[in-house]
FIPA-728725 format. One record per atom (N, C-alpha, C, O, CB): x, y, z; chain; residue number from 1; residue in three letters. Coordinates in Angstrom, 2 decimals, decimal comma. Glycine has a CB too. Example, Ala and Ser with C-alpha at 12.3 -4.5 7.8 and 13.67 -1.06 7.14 Angstrom:
2
         u         v         w   minu   tilum   drengu
     13,19     -5,69      7,80      A       1      ALA
     12,30     -4,50      7,80      A       1      ALA
     13,20     -3,30      7,80      A       1      ALA
     14,24     -3,32      8,46      A       1      ALA
     11,31     -4,47      9,05      A       1      ALA
     12,85     -2,25      7,08      A       2      SER
     13,67     -1,06      7,14      A       2      SER
     12,90      0,03      7,87      A       2      SER
     13,41      1,14      8,04      A       2      SER
     14,08     -0,60      5,72      A       2      SER
This chain:
124
         u         v         w   minu   tilum   drengu
      9,75    -13,94    -15,47      A       1      MET
      9,89    -12,29    -14,37      A       1      MET
     10,16    -12,91    -13,43      A       1      MET
      9,28    -12,66    -12,61      A       1      MET
      8,52    -11,10    -13,93      A       1      MET
     11,45    -14,18    -12,64      A       2      ASN
     11,16    -14,86    -11,41      A       2      ASN
     12,89    -14,89    -10,84      A       2      ASN
     13,51    -15,85    -10,38      A       2      ASN
     10,26    -16,55    -11,72      A       2      ASN
     13,47    -13,11    -11,14      A       3      THR
     14,56    -12,93    -10,38      A       3      THR
     14,67    -12,73     -8,97      A       3      THR
     13,59    -12,27     -8,60      A       3      THR
     15,06    -12,08    -10,82      A       3      THR
     15,45    -12,86     -8,00      A       4      GLU
     15,36    -13,39     -7,07      A       4      GLU
     16,11    -11,54     -6,23      A       4      GLU
     17,29    -11,28     -6,04      A       4      GLU
     16,18    -15,13     -7,13      A       4      GLU
     15,28    -10,93     -6,02      A       5      LEU
     15,62     -9,64     -5,53      A       5      LEU
     15,61     -9,16     -4,14      A       5      LEU
     14,71     -9,34     -3,32      A       5      LEU
     14,91     -8,89     -6,10      A       5      LEU
     16,99     -8,36     -3,94      A       6      GLN
     17,06     -8,66     -2,00      A       6      GLN
     17,61     -7,07     -1,94      A       6      GLN
     18,39     -6,44     -2,65      A       6      GLN
     18,63    -10,31     -1,10      A       6      GLN
     16,55     -6,59     -0,33      A       7      LYS
     17,16     -5,07     -0,08      A       7      LYS
     18,47     -5,24      0,76      A       7      LYS
     18,63     -5,93      1,77      A       7      LYS
     16,03     -4,01      0,82      A       7      LYS
     19,39     -4,43      0,08      A       8      ARG
     20,58     -4,27      1,17      A       8      ARG
     21,01     -3,10      0,99      A       8      ARG
     20,76     -2,28      0,11      A       8      ARG
     21,77     -5,20      1,11      A       8      ARG
     21,96     -3,04      2,24      A       9      LYS
     23,06     -1,41      1,99      A       9      LYS
     23,37     -1,39      0,69      A       9      LYS
     23,59     -2,41      0,04      A       9      LYS
     24,76     -1,30      2,83      A       9      LYS
     23,40      0,04      0,11      A      10      SER
     23,46      0,75     -1,30      A      10      SER
     24,63      1,29     -1,13      A      10      SER
     24,82      1,80     -0,03      A      10      SER
     22,35      1,83     -1,71      A      10      SER
     25,39      1,32     -1,82      A      11      ASN
     26,82      2,72     -1,71      A      11      ASN
     26,35      3,49     -2,41      A      11      ASN
     27,30      4,18     -2,76      A      11      ASN
     28,51      2,55     -2,29      A      11      ASN
     25,09      4,01     -3,08      A      12      ILE
     24,84      5,12     -3,62      A      12      ILE
     23,58      5,65     -3,04      A      12      ILE
     23,42      6,76     -3,54      A      12      ILE
     24,85      4,99     -4,99      A      12      ILE
     22,63      5,38     -2,24      A      13      ASN
     22,20      6,05     -1,17      A      13      ASN
     20,96      4,99      0,05      A      13      ASN
     19,81      4,62     -0,18      A      13      ASN
     21,49      7,46     -1,97      A      13      ASN
     21,71      4,78      1,17      A      14      GLY
     20,91      4,07      1,97      A      14      GLY
     20,41      2,52      1,50      A      14      GLY
     21,13      1,53      1,62      A      14      GLY
     19,80      4,96      2,17      A      14      GLY
     19,46      2,52      1,12      A      15      THR
     19,11      0,89      1,01      A      15      THR
     18,66      0,88     -0,56      A      15      THR
     18,00      1,74     -1,13      A      15      THR
     17,66      0,26      2,22      A      15      THR
     19,18     -0,29     -1,07      A      16      GLY
     18,87     -0,64     -2,54      A      16      GLY
     18,16     -1,52     -2,67      A      16      GLY
     17,27     -1,90     -1,92      A      16      GLY
     19,80     -0,96     -3,31      A      16      GLY
     18,62     -2,06     -4,01      A      17      ILE
     17,77     -3,67     -4,41      A      17      ILE
     18,82     -4,11     -5,22      A      17      ILE
     19,31     -3,48     -6,15      A      17      ILE
     16,06     -3,70     -5,39      A      17      ILE
     19,24     -5,61     -4,68      A      18      PHE
     20,33     -6,38     -5,98      A      18      PHE
     19,89     -7,65     -6,21      A      18      PHE
     19,14     -8,39     -5,57      A      18      PHE
     22,06     -6,61     -5,59      A      18      PHE
     20,56     -7,76     -7,35      A      19      THR
     19,92     -9,25     -7,62      A      19      THR
     20,54    -10,51     -6,82      A      19      THR
     21,16    -10,25     -5,78      A      19      THR
     20,11     -9,62     -9,21      A      19      THR
     20,43    -11,76     -7,18      A      20      THR
     21,09    -12,66     -6,19      A      20      THR
     21,69    -13,86     -7,83      A      20      THR
     22,36    -14,89     -7,87      A      20      THR
     19,59    -13,49     -4,60      A      20      THR
     21,01    -12,97     -8,95      A      21      GLN
     21,39    -13,90    -10,20      A      21      GLN
     21,87    -13,16    -11,26      A      21      GLN
     21,83    -11,94    -11,08      A      21      GLN
     20,23    -14,70    -10,75      A      21      GLN
     22,23    -13,47    -12,12      A      22      SER
     22,59    -12,96    -13,41      A      22      SER
     21,45    -12,48    -14,25      A      22      SER
     20,87    -13,45    -14,72      A      22      SER
     23,30    -13,98    -14,14      A      22      SER
     20,88    -11,31    -14,62      A      23      ILE
     19,98    -10,86    -15,62      A      23      ILE
     20,86    -10,62    -16,76      A      23      ILE
     21,82     -9,86    -16,62      A      23      ILE
     19,16     -9,62    -15,22      A      23      ILE
     20,70    -11,02    -17,54      A      24      GLN
     20,65    -10,61    -19,50      A      24      GLN
     19,88     -9,45    -19,45      A      24      GLN
     18,83     -9,08    -18,93      A      24      GLN
     19,69    -11,88    -20,78      A      24      GLN
     21,16     -8,77    -20,50      A      25      GLY
     20,45     -7,39    -21,17      A      25      GLY
     19,07     -7,55    -21,90      A      25      GLY
     18,81     -8,54    -22,58      A      25      GLY
     21,44     -6,77    -22,32      A      25      GLY
     18,32     -6,62    -21,74      A      26      GLY
     17,02     -6,62    -22,47      A      26      GLY
     15,98     -7,90    -21,53      A      26      GLY
     15,01     -8,39    -22,10      A      26      GLY
     17,40     -7,09    -24,36      A      26      GLY
     16,21     -8,18    -20,56      A      27      ALA
     15,50     -9,11    -20,00      A      27      ALA
     14,39     -8,35    -19,35      A      27      ALA
     14,84     -7,48    -18,60      A      27      ALA
     16,31     -9,95    -19,11      A      27      ALA
     12,99     -8,38    -19,40      A      28      GLU
     12,67     -8,08    -18,14      A      28      GLU
     12,42     -8,95    -17,11      A      28      GLU
     12,01    -10,11    -17,22      A      28      GLU
     11,80     -7,46    -18,19      A      28      GLU
     12,77     -8,17    -15,78      A      29      PHE
     12,97     -8,83    -14,92      A      29      PHE
     12,08     -8,71    -13,52      A      29      PHE
     11,98     -9,61    -12,69      A      29      PHE
     14,17     -8,67    -14,86      A      29      PHE
     11,47     -7,39    -13,44      A      30      TYR
     10,02     -7,19    -12,65      A      30      TYR
      9,57     -6,72    -12,74      A      30      TYR
      9,94     -5,55    -12,80      A      30      TYR
      9,67     -7,05    -11,80      A      30      TYR
      8,10     -7,09    -12,89      A      31      ALA
      6,78     -6,07    -13,28      A      31      ALA
      6,29     -5,20    -12,14      A      31      ALA
      6,70     -5,29    -10,99      A      31      ALA
      5,42     -6,94    -13,74      A      31      ALA
      5,73     -4,70    -12,41      A      32      ILE
      5,97     -3,34    -11,22      A      32      ILE
      4,16     -4,16    -10,45      A      32      ILE
      3,20     -3,94    -11,18      A      32      ILE
      5,89     -0,76    -12,27      A      32      ILE
      3,94     -4,74     -9,53      A      33      PRO
      2,48     -4,53     -8,55      A      33      PRO
      1,59     -3,42     -9,07      A      33      PRO
      2,21     -2,37     -9,25      A      33      PRO
      2,83     -4,07     -6,88      A      33      PRO
      0,62     -3,37     -9,29      A      34      LEU
     -0,41     -2,03     -9,06      A      34      LEU
     -1,29     -2,00     -8,30      A      34      LEU
     -2,42     -1,62     -8,61      A      34      LEU
     -1,12     -1,61    -10,02      A      34      LEU
     -0,99     -2,37     -7,27      A      35      ASP
     -1,87     -2,37     -5,83      A      35      ASP
     -2,13     -1,03     -5,29      A      35      ASP
     -3,21     -0,66     -4,82      A      35      ASP
     -1,10     -3,15     -4,62      A      35      ASP
     -1,24     -0,46     -5,38      A      36      ILE
     -1,39      0,93     -4,56      A      36      ILE
     -1,12      1,96     -5,67      A      36      ILE
      0,00      2,05     -6,17      A      36      ILE
     -0,22      1,12     -3,20      A      36      ILE
     -2,24      2,82     -6,11      A      37      ILE
     -2,06      3,93     -7,05      A      37      ILE
     -2,65      5,21     -6,83      A      37      ILE
     -3,81      5,30     -6,42      A      37      ILE
     -2,49      3,57     -8,23      A      37      ILE
     -1,98      6,16     -7,06      A      38      PHE
     -2,42      7,58     -6,44      A      38      PHE
     -2,56      8,17     -7,93      A      38      PHE
     -2,18      7,67     -8,98      A      38      PHE
     -1,15      8,50     -5,25      A      38      PHE
     -3,35      9,57     -7,66      A      39      ASN
     -3,62     10,57     -8,90      A      39      ASN
     -2,71     11,15     -8,84      A      39      ASN
     -2,57     11,44    -10,02      A      39      ASN
     -4,71     11,47     -9,01      A      39      ASN
     -1,62     11,74     -8,14      A      40      GLU
     -0,93     12,70     -7,58      A      40      GLU
      0,50     12,15     -7,32      A      40      GLU
      0,80     10,99     -7,01      A      40      GLU
     -1,63     13,18     -6,39      A      40      GLU
      1,13     12,95     -7,45      A      41      PRO
      2,75     12,90     -6,75      A      41      PRO
      2,74     12,32     -4,97      A      41      PRO
      2,31     12,89     -3,97      A      41      PRO
      3,49     14,86     -6,76      A      41      PRO
      3,43     10,93     -5,14      A      42      LYS
      3,38     11,34     -3,29      A      42      LYS
      4,88     10,67     -3,44      A      42      LYS
      5,46     10,13     -4,39      A      42      LYS
      1,86     10,34     -1,83      A      42      LYS
      5,33     11,00     -1,78      A      43      PRO
      6,88     10,17     -1,46      A      43      PRO
      6,64      8,46     -1,79      A      43      PRO
      5,70      7,74     -1,45      A      43      PRO
      7,41     10,37      0,55      A      43      PRO
      7,79      8,16     -2,52      A      44      LYS
      8,29      7,20     -2,72      A      44      LYS
      7,11      6,41     -3,48      A      44      LYS
      6,33      5,52     -3,12      A      44      LYS
      8,88      6,73     -1,53      A      44      LYS
      7,32      7,06     -4,59      A      45      CYS
      6,36      6,52     -5,30      A      45      CYS
      6,66      6,85     -6,87      A      45      CYS
      7,42      7,81     -6,88      A      45      CYS
      5,03      7,03     -4,77      A      45      CYS
      6,35      6,43     -8,21      A      46      ALA
      7,00      6,57     -9,33      A      46      ALA
      6,16      6,77    -10,46      A      46      ALA
      5,17      6,05    -10,44      A      46      ALA
      7,77      5,56     -9,51      A      46      ALA
      6,26      7,62    -11,56      A      47      ARG
      5,46      8,38    -11,85      A      47      ARG
      4,94      7,13    -12,89      A      47      ARG
      5,94      6,79    -13,52      A      47      ARG
      5,96      9,89    -12,26      A      47      ARG
      4,10      6,55    -13,20      A      48      ILE
      4,20      5,32    -14,75      A      48      ILE
      3,25      5,99    -15,45      A      48      ILE
      2,77      4,94    -15,87      A      48      ILE
      3,67      3,36    -14,60      A      48      ILE
      2,53      6,86    -15,96      A      49      ALA
      1,55      7,72    -16,62      A      49      ALA
      0,98      8,82    -15,83      A      49      ALA
      0,77      9,02    -14,64      A      49      ALA
      0,50      6,94    -17,08      A      49      ALA
      0,77      9,64    -17,20      A      50      GLU
     -0,25     11,15    -16,64      A      50      GLU
     -0,95     10,86    -15,26      A      50      GLU
     -1,48      9,79    -14,97      A      50      GLU
     -1,75     11,57    -17,84      A      50      GLU
     -0,88     11,91    -14,49      A      51      LYS
     -1,44     11,85    -13,36      A      51      LYS
     -1,86     10,42    -12,65      A      51      LYS
     -3,00     10,21    -12,25      A      51      LYS
     -2,45     12,65    -13,55      A      51      LYS
     -0,44      9,16    -12,54      A      52      LYS
     -1,01      8,03    -12,12      A      52      LYS
      0,79      7,52    -11,85      A      52      LYS
      1,87      7,58    -12,45      A      52      LYS
     -2,25      7,15    -13,38      A      52      LYS
      0,19      6,97    -10,45      A      53      TYR
      1,66      7,02    -10,02      A      53      TYR
      1,84      5,87     -8,96      A      53      TYR
      0,96      5,85     -8,09      A      53      TYR
      2,08      8,54     -9,36      A      53      TYR
      2,87      4,86     -8,89      A      54      VAL
      2,92      3,72     -8,17      A      54      VAL
      3,51      3,80     -7,17      A      54      VAL
      4,34      4,70     -7,05      A      54      VAL
      3,34      2,82     -8,70      A      54      VAL
      3,30      2,96     -6,20      A      55      SER
      4,09      3,03     -4,92      A      55      SER
      4,20      1,19     -4,73      A      55      SER
      3,16      0,54     -4,71      A      55      SER
      3,10      4,08     -3,43      A      55      SER
      5,50      0,53     -4,62      A      56      ASP
      5,72     -0,89     -4,31      A      56      ASP
      6,83     -1,07     -3,48      A      56      ASP
      7,89     -1,45     -3,96      A      56      ASP
      5,91     -1,69     -5,49      A      56      ASP
      6,69     -0,83     -2,20      A      57      ASN
      7,57     -1,32     -1,29      A      57      ASN
      8,37     -2,62     -1,33      A      57      ASN
      9,47     -2,75     -0,78      A      57      ASN
      6,94     -1,35     -0,32      A      57      ASN
      7,92     -3,30     -1,84      A      58      LYS
      8,84     -4,64     -2,12      A      58      LYS
      9,84     -4,01     -3,01      A      58      LYS
     10,70     -3,54     -2,26      A      58      LYS
      8,04     -6,04     -2,92      A      58      LYS
     10,07     -3,84     -3,96      A      59      VAL
     11,13     -3,21     -4,76      A      59      VAL
     10,96     -2,29     -5,21      A      59      VAL
     11,58     -1,56     -4,44      A      59      VAL
     11,57     -3,70     -5,60      A      59      VAL
     10,35     -1,31     -6,33      A      60      LEU
     10,54     -0,30     -6,32      A      60      LEU
     11,04      0,89     -5,78      A      60      LEU
     11,94      1,64     -6,13      A      60      LEU
     10,07     -0,31     -6,45      A      60      LEU
     10,07      0,89     -4,60      A      61      ASN
     10,58      2,29     -3,88      A      61      ASN
     11,93      2,26     -3,50      A      61      ASN
     12,63      3,25     -3,29      A      61      ASN
      9,80      2,65     -2,56      A      61      ASN
     12,32      0,94     -3,42      A      62      TRP
     14,27      0,77     -2,94      A      62      TRP
     14,85      0,99     -4,37      A      62      TRP
     15,90      1,64     -4,32      A      62      TRP
     14,98     -1,25     -2,20      A      62      TRP
     14,52      0,67     -5,54      A      63      VAL
     15,66      1,06     -6,49      A      63      VAL
     16,02      2,78     -6,40      A      63      VAL
     15,15      3,62     -6,18      A      63      VAL
     15,14      0,62     -8,14      A      63      VAL
     17,47      3,09     -6,61      A      64      ASN
     18,06      4,22     -6,58      A      64      ASN
     17,97      4,29     -8,04      A      64      ASN
     17,72      3,53     -8,98      A      64      ASN
     19,40      4,31     -5,87      A      64      ASN
     18,33      5,70     -7,81      A      65      HIS
     18,84      6,60     -9,18      A      65      HIS
     20,48      6,38     -9,85      A      65      HIS
     21,52      6,08     -9,26      A      65      HIS
     18,78      8,34     -8,66      A      65      HIS
     20,34      6,54    -10,75      A      66      SER
     22,07      6,22    -11,34      A      66      SER
     21,78      7,36    -12,80      A      66      SER
     20,84      7,39    -13,59      A      66      SER
     22,54      3,86    -11,98      A      66      SER
     22,78      8,05    -12,74      A      67      CYS
     22,94      8,55    -14,61      A      67      CYS
     23,84      7,69    -15,14      A      67      CYS
     24,67      7,99    -16,00      A      67      CYS
     23,63     10,23    -15,05      A      67      CYS
     23,68      6,62    -14,65      A      68      ALA
     24,56      5,17    -15,45      A      68      ALA
     23,72      4,06    -15,17      A      68      ALA
     24,25      2,98    -14,91      A      68      ALA
     26,27      4,70    -14,78      A      68      ALA
     22,54      4,17    -15,18      A      69      PRO
     21,52      2,96    -14,99      A      69      PRO
     22,03      1,79    -15,46      A      69      PRO
     22,76      1,80    -16,44      A      69      PRO
     20,21      3,12    -15,68      A      69      PRO
     21,58      0,14    -14,56      A      70      ASN
     21,74     -0,67    -15,32      A      70      ASN
     20,42     -1,53    -16,07      A      70      ASN
     20,33     -2,38    -16,96      A      70      ASN
     22,57     -1,32    -14,64      A      70      ASN
     19,29     -0,68    -15,04      A      71      ALA
     17,94     -0,90    -15,70      A      71      ALA
     17,12      0,10    -16,14      A      71      ALA
     17,46      1,28    -16,07      A      71      ALA
     17,16     -1,54    -14,94      A      71      ALA
     16,07     -0,26    -16,60      A      72      LYS
     14,87      1,33    -17,01      A      72      LYS
     13,83      0,54    -16,25      A      72      LYS
     13,86     -0,60    -15,79      A      72      LYS
     14,22      1,87    -19,16      A      72      LYS
     12,79      1,60    -16,23      A      73      LEU
     11,43      1,33    -15,66      A      73      LEU
     10,91      1,58    -16,94      A      73      LEU
     11,23      2,68    -17,41      A      73      LEU
     10,82      2,22    -14,37      A      73      LEU
     10,09      0,74    -17,75      A      74      ASP
      9,50      0,68    -18,45      A      74      ASP
      7,75      1,20    -18,49      A      74      ASP
      6,97      0,29    -18,19      A      74      ASP
      9,90     -0,33    -18,60      A      74      ASP
      7,43      1,87    -18,66      A      75      ILE
      6,04      2,74    -18,67      A      75      ILE
      5,01      2,43    -19,35      A      75      ILE
      3,83      2,33    -19,01      A      75      ILE
      6,16      3,94    -19,08      A      75      ILE
      5,80      2,22    -20,82      A      76      MET
      5,08      2,08    -21,87      A      76      MET
      4,03      0,89    -22,40      A      76      MET
      3,39      1,01    -23,45      A      76      MET
      5,93      2,23    -22,59      A      76      MET
      3,97     -0,27    -21,53      A      77      ARG
      3,43     -1,60    -21,27      A      77      ARG
      2,45     -1,05    -20,23      A      77      ARG
      2,46     -0,10    -19,45      A      77      ARG
      4,55     -2,83    -20,77      A      77      ARG
      1,31     -2,41    -20,65      A      78      SER
      0,10     -2,13    -19,14      A      78      SER
      0,52     -2,51    -18,06      A      78      SER
      0,09     -2,02    -17,01      A      78      SER
     -1,33     -2,91    -19,07      A      78      SER
      1,37     -3,38    -18,09      A      79      ILE
      1,95     -3,33    -16,93      A      79      ILE
      3,47     -3,11    -16,76      A      79      ILE
      4,32     -3,91    -17,16      A      79      ILE
      1,59     -4,39    -16,41      A      79      ILE
      3,73     -1,91    -16,10      A      80      PRO
      5,03     -1,41    -15,84      A      80      PRO
      6,12     -2,64    -15,84      A      80      PRO
      5,82     -3,59    -15,12      A      80      PRO
      4,98     -0,64    -14,44      A      80      PRO
      7,27     -2,73    -16,53      A      81      VAL
      8,19     -3,74    -15,72      A      81      VAL
      9,62     -3,01    -15,65      A      81      VAL
      9,75     -1,96    -16,28      A      81      VAL
      8,32     -5,34    -16,53      A      81      VAL
     10,72     -3,53    -14,90      A      82      LEU
     11,97     -3,41    -15,08      A      82      LEU
     12,45     -4,16    -16,01      A      82      LEU
     12,25     -5,37    -16,07      A      82      LEU
     12,57     -3,56    -14,11      A      82      LEU
     13,03     -3,59    -16,69      A      83      THR
     14,21     -4,03    -18,26      A      83      THR
     15,78     -3,92    -17,88      A      83      THR
     16,30     -2,93    -17,35      A      83      THR
     14,01     -2,63    -19,84      A      83      THR
     16,40     -5,04    -18,23      A      84      ALA
     17,72     -4,14    -17,99      A      84      ALA
     18,33     -4,10    -19,25      A      84      ALA
     18,17     -4,76    -20,28      A      84      ALA
     18,80     -4,71    -16,88      A      84      ALA
     19,25     -2,97    -18,89      A      85      LEU
     19,83     -2,34    -19,92      A      85      LEU
     20,71     -2,81    -20,42      A      85      LEU
     21,03     -2,29    -21,49      A      85      LEU
     20,14     -1,37    -19,75      A      85      LEU
     21,63     -4,10    -19,88      A      86      ARG
     23,00     -4,29    -20,31      A      86      ARG
     22,94     -5,44    -19,45      A      86      ARG
     22,22     -5,34    -18,46      A      86      ARG
     24,20     -3,11    -20,10      A      86      ARG
     23,61     -6,60    -19,67      A      87      ASN
     23,94     -8,22    -18,54      A      87      ASN
     24,33     -6,87    -16,90      A      87      ASN
     25,13     -5,95    -16,75      A      87      ASN
     26,37     -9,82    -19,42      A      87      ASN
     23,29     -7,47    -16,06      A      88      ILE
     23,93     -7,32    -14,56      A      88      ILE
     23,92     -8,63    -13,84      A      88      ILE
     22,96     -9,40    -13,89      A      88      ILE
     23,08     -6,25    -13,61      A      88      ILE
     25,07     -8,89    -13,12      A      89      ALA
     26,05     -9,32    -12,47      A      89      ALA
     25,24     -9,61    -10,76      A      89      ALA
     24,70     -8,81     -9,99      A      89      ALA
     27,36     -8,13    -12,66      A      89      ALA
     25,46    -11,04    -10,68      A      90      PRO
     24,62    -11,42     -9,14      A      90      PRO
     25,66    -10,30     -8,19      A      90      PRO
     26,87    -10,12     -8,16      A      90      PRO
     24,78    -13,63     -8,47      A      90      PRO
     24,17     -9,51     -7,24      A      91      ASP
     24,68     -9,22     -6,35      A      91      ASP
     25,26     -7,56     -6,78      A      91      ASP
     26,01     -6,85     -6,10      A      91      ASP
     25,60    -10,39     -6,01      A      91      ASP
     24,81     -7,35     -7,74      A      92      GLU
     24,85     -6,11     -8,34      A      92      GLU
     23,38     -5,17     -7,84      A      92      GLU
     22,23     -5,61     -7,81      A      92      GLU
     24,97     -6,41    -10,02      A      92      GLU
     23,83     -3,86     -7,52      A      93      GLU
     22,67     -3,16     -7,44      A      93      GLU
     21,65     -2,77     -8,65      A      93      GLU
     22,21     -2,98     -9,73      A      93      GLU
     23,07     -2,10     -6,89      A      93      GLU
     20,41     -2,30     -8,78      A      94      ILE
     19,87     -2,30     -9,47      A      94      ILE
     19,28     -1,19     -9,75      A      94      ILE
     18,17     -1,13     -9,22      A      94      ILE
     19,44     -3,04     -9,38      A      94      ILE
     19,69      0,16    -10,67      A      95      SER
     19,16      1,08    -10,38      A      95      SER
     18,96      1,80    -12,05      A      95      SER
     19,72      1,34    -12,90      A      95      SER
     19,97      1,75     -9,20      A      95      SER
     18,43      2,38    -12,29      A      96      VAL
     17,18      3,59    -13,16      A      96      VAL
     17,63      4,58    -12,73      A      96      VAL
     18,13      4,90    -11,65      A      96      VAL
     15,42      3,65    -12,85      A      96      VAL
     17,30      5,38    -14,17      A      97      ASN
     17,66      7,10    -14,30      A      97      ASN
     16,26      7,36    -13,63      A      97      ASN
     15,48      6,64    -14,25      A      97      ASN
     17,93      7,97    -16,18      A      97      ASN
     15,51      8,10    -12,59      A      98      TYR
     14,63      8,83    -12,36      A      98      TYR
     14,27      9,73    -13,58      A      98      TYR
     13,16      9,64    -14,11      A      98      TYR
     14,97      9,44    -11,26      A      98      TYR
     14,91     10,31    -13,88      A      99      ASN
     15,12     11,50    -14,93      A      99      ASN
     13,73     10,83    -16,38      A      99      ASN
     12,92     11,34    -17,14      A      99      ASN
     17,39     11,51    -15,63      A      99      ASN
     14,07      9,86    -16,12      A     100      GLU
     13,51      9,26    -17,40      A     100      GLU
     11,98      9,18    -17,50      A     100      GLU
     11,37      9,19    -18,57      A     100      GLU
     14,04      7,84    -17,56      A     100      GLU
     11,39      9,12    -16,28      A     101      THR
      9,90      8,95    -15,87      A     101      THR
      9,00      9,77    -15,12      A     101      THR
      7,78      9,89    -15,09      A     101      THR
      9,81      7,98    -15,23      A     101      THR
     10,33     10,51    -14,29      A     102      GLU
      9,77     11,81    -13,67      A     102      GLU
      9,74     12,77    -14,28      A     102      GLU
     10,71     13,06    -14,98      A     102      GLU
     10,27     12,23    -12,69      A     102      GLU
      8,27     13,82    -14,19      A     103      VAL
      8,47     15,44    -14,95      A     103      VAL
      8,31     16,60    -13,82      A     103      VAL
      8,59     17,80    -13,80      A     103      VAL
      7,09     15,80    -16,29      A     103      VAL
      7,86     15,92    -13,11      A     104      GLN
      8,18     17,11    -12,18      A     104      GLN
      8,54     16,79    -10,40      A     104      GLN
      8,31     15,77     -9,75      A     104      GLN
      6,77     18,09    -12,30      A     104      GLN
      9,03     17,77    -10,09      A     105      GLY
      9,74     17,38     -8,42      A     105      GLY
     10,53     18,14     -8,02      A     105      GLY
     10,35     19,34     -8,16      A     105      GLY
     10,55     16,14     -8,19      A     105      GLY
     11,66     17,62     -7,38      A     106      ILE
     12,44     18,49     -6,42      A     106      ILE
     13,31     18,31     -7,56      A     106      ILE
     12,81     17,64     -8,46      A     106      ILE
     12,88     18,07     -4,74      A     106      ILE
     15,04     18,93     -7,85      A     107      LYS
     16,26     18,66     -7,43      A     107      LYS
     17,03     18,28     -6,68      A     107      LYS
     17,49     19,00     -5,79      A     107      LYS
     16,56     19,05     -7,45      A     107      LYS
     17,40     16,91     -6,88      A     108      VAL
     18,41     16,65     -5,84      A     108      VAL
     19,49     15,82     -6,15      A     108      VAL
     19,56     14,81     -6,84      A     108      VAL
     17,85     16,11     -4,77      A     108      VAL
     20,28     16,43     -5,54      A     109      LYS
     21,70     16,47     -5,37      A     109      LYS
     22,42     14,21     -5,41      A     109      LYS
     22,64     13,28     -4,63      A     109      LYS
     21,89     17,60     -3,37      A     109      LYS
     22,48     14,54     -6,95      A     110      CYS
     23,18     13,08     -7,25      A     110      CYS
     23,99     12,24     -6,58      A     110      CYS
     24,97     12,90     -6,24      A     110      CYS
     23,87     13,12     -8,11      A     110      CYS
     24,10     10,95     -6,16      A     111      THR
     25,37     10,85     -5,28      A     111      THR
     25,44      9,48     -6,37      A     111      THR
     25,97      8,47     -5,90      A     111      THR
     25,27     10,69     -3,18      A     111      THR
     25,00      9,41     -7,62      A     112      CYS
     25,65      7,86     -8,07      A     112      CYS
     26,97      7,57     -8,21      A     112      CYS
     27,34      6,44     -7,90      A     112      CYS
     25,26      7,43     -9,34      A     112      CYS
     27,88      8,50     -8,67      A     113      LYS
     28,99      8,46     -8,22      A     113      LYS
     29,46      7,82    -10,07      A     113      LYS
     30,51      7,21    -10,23      A     113      LYS
     29,15      7,46     -6,57      A     113      LYS
     28,81      8,02    -10,88      A     114      SER
     29,22      7,17    -11,99      A     114      SER
     29,84      8,33    -12,74      A     114      SER
     29,70      9,48    -12,32      A     114      SER
     28,00      6,29    -12,80      A     114      SER
     30,65      8,00    -14,07      A     115      GLU
     31,53      9,08    -14,50      A     115      GLU
     31,18      9,88    -15,22      A     115      GLU
     31,91     10,87    -15,24      A     115      GLU
     32,47      8,80    -14,97      A     115      GLU
     29,99      9,90    -16,13      A     116      ASN
     29,18     11,14    -16,74      A     116      ASN
     27,96     11,73    -15,84      A     116      ASN
     26,98     12,17    -16,44      A     116      ASN
     28,51     10,68    -18,18      A     116      ASN
     27,99     11,76    -14,30      A     117      CYS
     27,14     12,02    -13,41      A     117      CYS
     26,63     13,48    -13,92      A     117      CYS
     27,31     14,50    -13,82      A     117      CYS
     27,77     11,90    -11,99      A     117      CYS
     25,27     13,44    -14,51      A     118      LYS
     24,63     14,76    -14,31      A     118      LYS
     24,78     15,80    -12,83      A     118      LYS
     24,81     17,03    -12,77      A     118      LYS
     23,16     14,38    -14,51      A     118      LYS
     24,83     14,95    -11,88      A     119      GLN
     24,94     15,90    -10,44      A     119      GLN
     23,49     16,36     -9,63      A     119      GLN
     23,32     17,09     -8,65      A     119      GLN
     25,72     17,47    -10,89      A     119      GLN
     22,54     15,60    -10,46      A     120      TYR
     21,39     15,90    -10,15      A     120      TYR
     20,21     14,77    -10,76      A     120      TYR
     20,33     14,13    -11,80      A     120      TYR
     21,27     17,30    -10,60      A     120      TYR
     19,05     14,70     -9,82      A     121      PHE
     18,19     14,07    -10,65      A     121      PHE
     16,62     14,57     -9,78      A     121      PHE
     16,60     15,33     -8,80      A     121      PHE
     18,63     12,24    -10,78      A     121      PHE
     15,66     14,06    -10,28      A     122      ILE
     14,39     14,47    -10,25      A     122      ILE
     13,55     13,69     -9,10      A     122      ILE
     13,34     12,49     -9,25      A     122      ILE
     13,83     14,28    -11,63      A     122      ILE
     12,95     14,51     -7,70      A     123      ARG
     12,34     13,22     -7,06      A     123      ARG
     11,17     14,08     -6,54      A     123      ARG
     11,20     15,29     -6,31      A     123      ARG
     13,34     12,28     -5,80      A     123      ARG
     10,26     13,33     -6,43      A     124      LEU
      8,62     13,42     -6,11      A     124      LEU
      8,89     14,12     -4,83      A     124      LEU
      7,96     14,46     -4,11      A     124      LEU
      7,60     11,83     -5,93      A     124      LEU
């Protein structure tokens, strides 16, 4: 899990996270640091378990939503990880489907531009 990830301007929304090298489908490429944990939802946090939310300003807080993501936040592990759903090319933005982990929050208009966009996602 030594993939280099960088913050850059996103075509999806504001700032995003991009890989500088290829990532193979199925590869776990980023372990989520568990330094900042909350017991209730907070802005810029991701749900990782029942009443457990993590903030990671280095990478996770900047991963944008897509209805056709190239990665997922795997919260079924002792340390959550970002896992590639398919091969990801160098300079491609990393995206996840927020609706797979968030169970409460507000519906926000989706800007992912994917072919099968659901038109919204859930955000804390």
